[in-house]
C-alpha positions as CSV (number, residue, x, y, z in Angstrom):
1,M,7.4,-3.9,9.1
2,E,6.1,-0.5,7.9
3,E,3.0,0.8,9.6
4,I,0.0,1.2,7.3
5,V,-1.8,4.5,7.9
6,V,-4.3,4.5,5.0
7,D,-5.8,1.3,3.7
8,L,-8.4,1.2,0.9
9,Q,-9.9,-2.1,-0.1
10,G,-12.3,-2.4,-3.1
11,V,-13.6,1.1,-3.0
12,W,-16.3,2.1,-5.5
13,K,-18.2,5.3,-6.0
14,I,-21.2,5.4,-8.3
15,F,-23.1,8.7,-8.6
16,G,-26.8,8.6,-9.2
17,A,-30.2,7.9,-7.7
18,R,-29.9,4.2,-8.5
19,S,-26.3,3.8,-7.4
20,Q,-27.1,0.8,-5.2
21,E,-28.8,-1.0,-8.0
22,A,-25.9,-0.3,-10.3
23,M,-23.5,-1.5,-7.7
24,A,-25.4,-4.8,-7.3
25,A,-25.3,-5.3,-11.1
26,V,-21.6,-4.6,-11.2
27,K,-21.0,-7.2,-8.6
28,S,-23.4,-9.8,-9.9
29,E,-23.0,-9.3,-13.7
30,G,-19.6,-7.6,-14.0
31,I,-21.0,-4.8,-16.1
32,G,-18.7,-1.9,-17.0
33,K,-18.9,1.9,-16.8
34,P,-20.8,2.4,-20.1
35,E,-23.5,-0.1,-19.3
36,V,-23.9,1.4,-15.8
37,L,-24.6,4.7,-17.4
38,E,-27.0,3.2,-20.0
39,R,-29.0,1.0,-17.7
40,F,-29.1,3.0,-14.5
41,A,-28.3,6.6,-15.5
42,C,-25.4,6.5,-13.0
43,V,-21.8,7.6,-13.4
44,V,-18.9,5.4,-12.0
45,G,-16.5,7.8,-10.4
46,V,-14.1,5.3,-8.8
47,Q,-13.8,1.6,-9.7
48,D,-12.5,-1.0,-7.2
49,A,-9.7,1.2,-5.8
50,T,-7.3,-0.8,-3.5
51,F,-4.0,0.5,-2.1
52,Q,-2.2,1.1,1.2
53,V,-0.1,4.1,2.3
54,Q,2.7,3.7,4.8
55,R,3.5,6.2,7.6
56,G,5.6,9.1,6.3
57,E,5.0,8.2,2.7
58,I,4.0,10.7,0.0
59,F,1.6,8.8,-2.2
60,C,0.7,10.7,-5.4
61,I,-2.6,10.0,-7.2
62,M,-2.1,11.3,-10.7
63,G,-4.6,11.5,-13.6
64,L,-6.2,13.8,-16.1
65,S,-9.3,15.8,-15.5
66,G,-12.2,13.4,-14.9
67,S,-10.0,10.5,-14.0
68,G,-11.5,10.2,-10.5
69,K,-8.4,11.3,-8.5
70,S,-10.1,14.1,-6.5
71,T,-13.2,11.9,-5.9
72,L,-11.0,9.2,-4.6
73,V,-9.1,11.3,-2.1
74,R,-12.2,12.9,-0.7
75,H,-13.2,9.4,0.5
76,I,-10.3,9.4,3.0
77,N,-11.9,12.0,5.2
78,R,-15.4,11.0,4.1
79,L,-16.3,14.2,2.3
80,I,-17.7,11.6,-0.1
81,E,-19.3,8.4,1.0
82,P,-18.2,5.2,-0.8
83,T,-20.8,3.1,-2.6
84,S,-18.9,0.0,-1.7
85,G,-15.6,-0.9,-0.1
86,V,-13.7,-0.4,3.1
87,I,-11.5,2.6,4.1
88,N,-9.3,2.4,7.2
89,V,-7.4,5.4,8.4
90,L,-5.1,5.0,11.4
91,G,-6.7,1.7,12.1
92,R,-10.3,3.0,12.1
93,D,-13.0,2.3,9.6
94,I,-13.9,5.8,8.4
95,S,-17.4,4.7,7.2
96,S,-18.4,3.5,10.6
97,L,-17.7,6.7,12.5
98,K,-20.5,8.7,13.9
99,E,-20.8,12.4,13.1
100,A,-19.1,13.6,16.3
101,E,-16.2,11.1,15.8
102,L,-15.8,12.1,12.2
103,R,-15.6,15.8,13.1
104,E,-12.9,14.9,15.6
105,V,-10.9,12.9,13.1
106,R,-11.1,15.8,10.5
107,A,-10.1,18.4,13.2
108,R,-7.2,16.5,14.7
109,Q,-6.0,13.6,12.5
110,I,-6.6,14.5,8.8
111,G,-5.6,17.9,7.3
112,M,-6.6,18.9,3.8
113,V,-5.2,21.5,1.4
114,F,-7.1,22.5,-1.7
115,Q,-6.0,24.3,-4.9
116,H,-7.8,27.4,-3.8
117,M,-7.0,28.2,-0.2
118,A,-10.2,30.2,0.6
119,L,-8.2,32.2,3.2
120,L,-10.3,34.6,5.3
121,P,-9.6,38.0,3.6
122,H,-10.1,40.2,6.6
123,R,-8.1,38.1,9.0
124,S,-4.3,38.2,9.4
125,V,-2.1,35.4,8.3
126,R,-1.6,34.4,11.9
127,D,-5.4,34.2,12.5
128,N,-5.9,32.3,9.3
129,V,-3.5,29.7,10.4
130,G,-4.9,29.5,13.8
131,Y,-8.5,29.4,12.7
132,P,-9.0,25.5,13.0
133,L,-7.7,25.8,16.6
134,E,-10.1,28.7,17.3
135,I,-13.0,26.5,16.2
136,R,-11.8,23.9,18.7
137,G,-11.8,26.5,21.5
138,V,-8.1,26.7,21.9
139,P,-7.1,30.0,23.8
140,K,-5.7,32.8,21.7
141,S,-2.2,32.7,23.3
142,K,-1.9,29.0,22.4
143,R,-3.3,29.6,18.9
144,W,-0.8,32.3,18.2
145,A,2.1,30.3,19.5
146,V,1.1,27.4,17.2
147,S,0.5,29.7,14.3
148,D,3.9,31.4,14.7
149,H,5.7,28.0,14.9
150,T,3.9,26.7,11.8
151,L,4.6,29.8,9.8
152,E,8.2,29.4,10.6
153,L,8.1,25.9,9.2
154,V,6.8,27.2,5.9
155,N,9.2,30.2,5.8
156,L,6.7,33.0,6.5
157,V,8.3,34.6,9.5
158,G,7.6,38.3,9.4
159,Y,4.3,38.0,7.6
160,E,2.2,37.0,10.6
161,D,0.2,40.3,10.7
162,R,-0.3,40.7,6.9
163,L,-3.6,40.2,5.2
164,P,-3.9,37.5,2.5
165,R,-4.2,40.1,-0.3
166,E,-0.7,41.4,0.7
167,L,0.9,38.1,-0.2
168,S,1.8,36.5,-3.5
169,G,0.1,33.4,-4.7
170,G,2.9,31.1,-3.6
171,M,2.9,32.7,-0.1
172,Q,-0.9,32.3,0.2
173,Q,-0.5,28.6,-0.7
174,R,2.1,28.3,2.1
175,V,-0.4,29.9,4.5
176,G,-2.9,27.2,3.5
177,I,-0.3,24.5,4.2
178,A,0.5,26.0,7.5
179,R,-3.2,26.1,8.4
180,A,-3.5,22.4,7.6
181,L,-0.4,21.7,9.7
182,A,-1.6,23.8,12.7
183,S,-3.7,20.9,14.1
184,D,-0.7,18.6,13.8
185,P,-2.6,16.0,11.7
186,E,-1.1,12.6,11.0
187,V,-2.5,12.5,7.5
188,L,-2.4,15.3,4.9
189,L,-4.7,15.3,1.8
190,M,-3.3,17.7,-0.9
191,D,-5.7,18.3,-3.8
192,E,-3.6,19.9,-6.6
193,P,-2.3,22.6,-4.2
194,F,0.3,24.0,-6.6
195,S,-1.4,23.7,-10.0
196,A,-2.4,27.4,-10.2
197,L,1.1,28.7,-9.5
198,D,3.8,29.9,-11.9
199,P,6.2,27.1,-12.9
200,L,9.2,28.5,-10.9
201,I,7.3,29.1,-7.7
202,R,5.7,25.7,-8.2
203,L,9.1,24.0,-8.3
204,Q,10.2,25.8,-5.2
205,L,7.1,24.9,-3.3
206,Q,7.4,21.2,-4.4
207,D,10.9,21.1,-2.9
208,Q,9.9,22.9,0.2
209,F,6.9,20.7,0.8
210,K,8.8,17.5,0.3
211,A,11.4,18.5,2.8
212,L,8.8,19.7,5.2
213,V,6.8,16.5,5.1
214,A,10.0,14.4,5.5
215,H,11.0,16.5,8.5
216,L,7.5,16.2,10.1
217,K,7.0,12.6,9.0
218,K,3.5,13.3,7.7
219,T,1.7,10.7,5.7
220,T,0.5,12.5,2.6
221,L,-1.9,11.7,-0.3
222,F,-1.1,14.2,-3.0
223,I,-3.4,14.7,-6.0
224,T,-2.0,16.1,-9.3
225,H,-2.6,16.0,-13.0
226,D,1.1,16.6,-13.7
227,L,3.3,13.5,-13.9
228,D,6.5,15.6,-13.5
229,E,5.2,16.9,-10.2
230,A,4.2,13.4,-9.0
231,I,7.7,12.1,-9.9
232,R,9.4,15.0,-8.2
233,I,7.7,14.6,-4.8
234,G,6.2,11.1,-4.6
235,H,7.6,8.0,-3.1
236,R,4.9,6.1,-5.0
237,I,2.5,7.1,-7.7
238,A,-1.0,5.7,-8.6
239,I,-2.1,6.6,-12.1
240,M,-5.8,6.8,-12.7
241,K,-7.9,6.7,-15.9
242,D,-11.7,6.7,-16.0
243,G,-12.0,5.9,-12.3
244,V,-9.6,3.0,-12.5
245,I,-6.1,2.8,-10.9
246,V,-4.1,1.4,-13.8
247,Q,-0.7,1.3,-12.2
248,I,0.9,1.8,-8.8
249,G,4.7,2.0,-8.3
250,S,7.7,4.1,-7.6
251,P,8.5,6.8,-10.1
252,E,11.4,4.7,-11.4
253,E,9.1,1.6,-11.8
254,I,6.5,3.5,-13.7
255,V,8.9,5.1,-16.1
256,M,10.8,1.9,-16.7
257,N,7.9,-0.5,-16.8
258,P,4.7,1.3,-17.8
259,A,1.7,-0.9,-17.4
260,D,-0.1,0.0,-20.7
261,D,-0.1,2.4,-23.6
262,Y,-1.9,5.0,-21.5
263,V,0.9,5.1,-19.0
264,R,3.6,4.8,-21.7
265,E,2.3,7.9,-23.4
266,F,2.6,9.8,-20.1
267,V,6.2,8.8,-19.4
268,Q,7.5,9.4,-22.9
269,G,8.5,13.0,-22.2
270,I,10.0,12.4,-18.7
271,S,13.7,12.8,-18.4
272,K,15.2,9.6,-17.0
273,L,18.7,11.0,-16.2
274,K,18.2,11.6,-12.5
275,L,15.3,9.1,-12.1
276,V,16.5,5.8,-13.3
277,K,19.2,4.0,-11.2
278,A,21.8,1.5,-12.1
279,H,20.0,-1.4,-10.3
280,S,17.2,-1.0,-12.9
281,I,19.3,-1.5,-16.0
282,V,22.1,-3.8,-14.7
283,E,23.0,-6.9,-16.6
284,P,24.9,-10.0,-15.5
285,L,28.7,-9.9,-15.5
286,S,28.5,-12.9,-17.9
287,K,27.1,-10.6,-20.6
288,Y,30.6,-9.3,-21.2
289,S,33.2,-11.8,-22.4
290,G,36.3,-9.6,-22.3
291,S,38.4,-8.3,-19.4
292,L,37.0,-5.8,-17.0
293,D,40.4,-4.6,-15.8
294,G,40.3,-0.8,-15.7
295,A,36.5,-0.6,-16.1
296,P,34.9,2.2,-14.2
297,R,32.8,1.3,-11.2
298,A,29.5,2.7,-9.8
299,D,27.2,2.0,-6.9
300,E,23.8,0.3,-7.7
301,G,22.2,3.6,-6.7
302,A,24.0,5.7,-9.3
303,D,21.7,7.5,-11.7
304,L,21.9,7.6,-15.5
305,D,23.6,11.0,-15.5
306,Q,26.4,9.6,-13.3
307,L,26.7,6.5,-15.4
308,I,27.0,8.5,-18.6
309,D,29.9,10.5,-17.1
310,L,31.7,7.3,-16.4
311,A,30.9,5.7,-19.8
312,V,32.0,8.5,-22.1
313,G,35.7,8.0,-21.3
314,T,35.9,4.3,-22.0
315,D,34.9,1.5,-24.3
316,L,34.4,-0.8,-21.4
317,P,31.1,-1.3,-19.6
318,V,30.5,0.2,-16.2
319,V,30.8,-2.3,-13.4
320,I,28.0,-2.0,-10.8
321,T,28.6,-2.7,-7.2
322,A,26.6,-3.3,-4.0
323,G,29.0,-2.6,-1.2
324,D,32.1,-4.6,-1.9
325,K,30.4,-7.0,-4.3
326,E,30.3,-6.7,-8.1
327,I,26.7,-7.4,-9.1
328,G,26.7,-6.7,-12.8
329,I,27.5,-4.3,-15.6
330,V,25.9,-1.6,-17.6
331,T,27.0,-1.5,-21.3
332,K,26.5,1.5,-23.5
333,P,23.6,-0.1,-25.5
334,R,21.9,-0.8,-22.1
335,L,22.6,2.7,-21.0
336,L,20.9,4.1,-24.1
337,R,17.9,1.9,-23.5
338,G,17.7,3.2,-20.0
339,I,17.6,6.7,-21.3
340,Q,14.7,5.6,-23.5
341,G,12.9,4.3,-20.4
342,G,13.5,0.6,-20.6
343,K,12.4,0.2,-24.2
344,E,13.7,-3.1,-25.6
């Protein structure tokens, strides 16, 4: 059984002087966001958010500006207090922690990376990375050793003595990631860390970050407004709209089975060729009445691109296997529907 590292149950955030009154009305009367604003002059930022994140998982929270995604992630390290609900991190109720305990959790167990790194301009890269350890009173020799090791992880060896202004934007972002990793936290909170970067650098950092997190087995909540980015790096994605989580699923599940028109509109432009696998579009063997002798075969994990390569050279369907067992077929019509994203 997978270990649950982050567990949110029924989390609400209502901003305003009468937030508790508004919360009581929501629970007793079931009123919505517009009525909360009209009756109590309060704004609902997050509505009844519930999800769990497993150890080592990259859990992306995706939504447009104002959807509540950044508000939600700031509850994890209690930069924002919930109006209602329970937040457990590493088995501890974050809302119940005293100030000293909360500081300890933030310093040692939860690292956060923002879009703008706010690096200390007159300190070297090495000192920037080691700054959280300096605050904790770690000796300089240990700080520098940790900084050098962490900079090696993010491919910045040789830049230890440079100032931030001497680095490119992508390199500064990697310094920020190294700073978050220096305390060896178990949970990483990433709030649109790559959104200000050029597209090519952004793609490179996405790949490097995903590989790094897998290597270090860090549990990560990653905020983004870009579905392509969420699909590229996330194991699962939560899509938010107006403070509500409208769908949670793997990238493949969301593309193939969008929960509503809002999600469907997002996934329309996503390429399915490398994303959708044979197991998602397989049909029973009985769907084909003819002989399958000479039909090409593919594993259930083969993607659409691989299936197309097999299908173009034959009029027969592709037989899908799981180990030594034939589990179904993919016909050309089904393959085309898969490219469309499961449209029937």
